C-alpha positions in Angstrom: 0.0 0.0 0.0 1.2 3.5 -0.8 0.0 6.9 0.1 1.3 10.3 -1.1 0.4 13.8 -0.1 1.5 17.3 -1.0 0.5 20.5 0.9 1.1 24.2 0.6 3.3 25.3 3.4 1.6 28.7 3.7 -1.8 26.9 4.2 -0.3 24.8 7.1 1.4 27.9 8.5 -2.0 29.5 8.8 -3.6 26.5 10.3 -0.9 25.9 13.0 -1.3 29.5 14.2 -4.4 28.1 15.9 -3.1 26.3 19.0 -6.2 24.1 19.1 -5.4 22.8 15.6 -1.7 22.4 16.4 -2.5 20.3 19.5 -5.2 18.3 17.7 -2.9 17.2 14.9 0.6 17.0 16.3 2.1 15.2 19.3 4.0 17.1 21.9 7.3 15.6 20.6 6.5 16.7 17.1 5.7 20.2 18.2 8.9 20.4 20.3 11.1 19.1 17.4 9.6 21.5 14.9 9.9 24.5 17.3 13.7 23.8 17.7 14.3 25.3 14.3 15.9 28.7 14.2 13.4 30.3 11.7 9.7 30.4 11.3 10.2 29.2 7.7 11.8 26.0 8.9 9.3 25.5 11.6 6.5 25.7 9.0 8.3 23.3 6.6 8.7 20.8 9.4 5.1 21.0 10.5 4.0 20.8 6.9 6.0 17.7 6.1 4.6 16.0 9.2 1.1 16.9 8.1 1.7 15.5 4.7 3.2 12.3 6.2 0.1 11.7 8.3 -2.1 12.3 5.3 0.0 9.9 3.3 -0.4 7.2 5.9 -4.2 7.9 6.0 -4.4 7.4 2.3 -2.4 4.1 2.5 -4.4 2.7 5.4 -7.8 4.4 5.1 -9.4 1.6 3.2 -8.8 -0.5 6.2 -9.8 1.8 9.1 -10.3 5.4 10.1 -7.2 6.8 11.9 -6.5 9.6 14.3 -4.0 12.4 13.8 -2.0 12.0 17.0 -1.8 8.3 16.7 0.7 8.8 13.9 3.9 10.5 15.0 6.9 11.5 12.8 10.1 11.3 14.7 13.6 11.9 13.4 16.4 9.5 14.2 19.7 10.9 15.3 20.9 10.7 11.6 17.9 12.9 10.6 16.0 10.0 9.0 12.2 10.4 9.6 10.4 7.4 11.1 6.9 6.8 12.1 5.7 5.8 15.5 2.2 4.6 16.0 0.0 4.8 19.1 -3.4 3.6 20.3 -5.7 1.9 17.8 -3.5 2.7 14.9 -0.5 0.9 16.5 -2.8 -2.1 17.2 -3.9 -2.1 13.6 -0.4 -1.8 12.2 0.8 -4.5 14.6 -2.1 -6.9 13.8 -1.5 -6.5 10.1 2.3 -6.9 10.5 2.9 -3.8 8.5 6.4 -2.3 8.0 6.0 1.4 7.2 8.6 3.6 5.4 8.2 7.3 5.0 10.0 9.9 2.9 9.6 13.6 3.4 10.6 16.6 1.3 9.8 20.2 0.8 10.5 23.2 -1.4 9.9 26.9 -0.5 6.2 26.5 -1.2 5.3 22.8 -0.9 5.8 19.9 1.4 5.4 16.3 0.2 5.4 12.9 1.9 5.2 9.3 0.7 4.3 6.4 2.9 4.9 2.8 1.8 3.3 0.0 3.9 4.4 -3.5 3.3 3.5 -6.8 5.0 
């Protein structure tokens, strides 16, 4: 299964200005990581790629079950490689299906994109 999503960074930048939206979509760890950036531009790009990653996972898994935003968490390894951590019902579903999930993130000045590949 594969899912891909692209978002306009300016759109996400507007949405995350609302703390309620920010806390509904992102985990505390994601918010903390993104806010470590030195510029608002990089913070917006990081939040946007994570939003796209969650959407990509939704698209890959959605035929199987409805998912929740905060049950999908994008964490960076020490090397910088992004990896997904699952929580709650989403973790249970991924574990039950024995899925391996790979994610790729990228962005330009205006857009953020993510691809999620789920394999048994």
